[in-house]
N, C-alpha and C positions, 0 to 999 in steps of 0.2 A: 286118167293121166297117170304116167307112172313117177313114182318118187325117185329120187337120186339113187336110193338103195336098189330099186327094182331096175333101173335103167340100165344097168351092167349085164343083164340076163340076156342070153341070146335070143334073138327075134328073128322070124321068117322075113323073106325079102317082101319089099313094098309092092312088087309086081305092078307097077305103073305103066309099064311100057316104055317108060324112059330110058335113057343110056344110064348105065349104073356106075357109080364112082364110090370108091371107099376113101375116107379123108381122114387124116389125123392132125391135130392142130395143138400147138402148145406156144406159152408165151414164156420169157424169161426177164428178170431184172437185176441187176447188181446195185443192190439198194433199192429201198421203195419208199420214196421215189429215187430215181437214179436213171442210169442207160439201160435201154432194154431193148429185147429184140423179139420176133414172132417168127414162127414157121408153119409150114404147113406141106404135108405130102399127101398126094394123091395118086391114087391107080385105079385103073379101068382097063380090064382085060390083061394085054401085054405092055400097055402104056403106063408110064409113071411121070410124075411132075413134081419138081420141088420149089417151093417158094419161101423167101425170108426176106426181112428186113427189119429196121429198128428205128429209134429215136434216142436223142441224147438225153432227155429228161421226160420220164413216164413212170407208170406204175405197174406191177405184175398185171392187175387186172385189166388194164388198158391193153396190154400186149396180148394177153389171153383172148380178149374180144377182137383185137384186130386180126390175129391168125385167122380165126372162123371167118371173119368179114371178107378178108383178102382172099381166102381160099375159094369161098363160093363166088366173088365177084370174077375169079378166073376161068370159072365156067362159062363158057360163050353160049350155052344152051340150056334150057331146064334140064336138070338131071334127078335121077333116084341117087340121094347120096346118105351113105351111112358115115356117119359123121362122129369121130371117136374124140372126146375131150377129158381131159383130167382135172379139169377147173370146176370145183362144185360151184362158184360163182356163175360162170357161164351156165351150167346145168341146170341150175335153181332158177336163174333168171330166165331161162327160156320154157322151162317147164312148169315153174310155179308162180313167178313174179310178174312177168310181162303183161298179161291181159290186164291185171288190177292197175300196173302202172298207165297203160293206155286209158282205162275206164276213167282213172282219176288225174288225167291231164298230165302224166308224166310226174306224178307225186307219188311218195311212198305212203303206206297205210298211217304213219306218224305226220302226213302231210308236208313232210321235206322233199325238195328237189330230188329226183334220181340220179344217183352219181353216175357219171359216164353216159349221161341221157344221149349225146351225140353217137357213140358208137352203139348203144342198145337200137337207136332208131336205124342206123346204117344195118345192123344185122337182122332188125325184123324186115326190112326191104330185102334184104339178100335172100333170107329164108323163105321169103314170099313166092320167090322165081323159082322154088325147087321142092321136091317132095323128100324131107329131111327126117331120118330116123336118127335120133340121139342115142350115143352109147358112151355111158360113163367107163373111164378105165382108170385104175389107180396109178398114178404116176411114179416113174423110175421103179416100176415092178417087172422089168422085163418083156413087157408088150413092143414087140419089134417097131410097130409102127409109131407108138407113143415114143420108143427111144428116139427114132429118126427125126421126128418133129421137134423133141428136145435140143437135138443137134443143130437142126436148121434155126431154132429161135436162138440158141447161143452163137451161132455163127452171124446173127443179124444183129448182136448187140455192137453199137458202135466203140471202136478202141479209143481210150481215153490217152 
């Protein structure tokens, strides 16, 4: 299993025979908690799709998770997804924490309820539909896909 530090390294195609999709996701929050937005940008061949939305009162972590969930939900068939995220929370959850939470009845190692359990369950369900390769990117570092997802997430933040 790759660690967060290893996850940003280039990896070969999954070669699953499924349609291939590149996806970048991001969340934004004005205050934490506060109004927040999520965004997902997808590319498959010459096709592109932008998604965004938001909530009046939320947290940045909830918006990061929602972006990934909504992006994966938008795919109507199983796909080979290269999923670019800038959230250590999402990456650590998917690469390290999720199996233990499930084994422990959605409790942390400290026996506390998992925060955002509803979204982690929804994400686990969506990931099971696809062949996902996780790629961590540093936020606001000039990655064009990440910058576009960030713009979409900010577009989704409800105006006050």
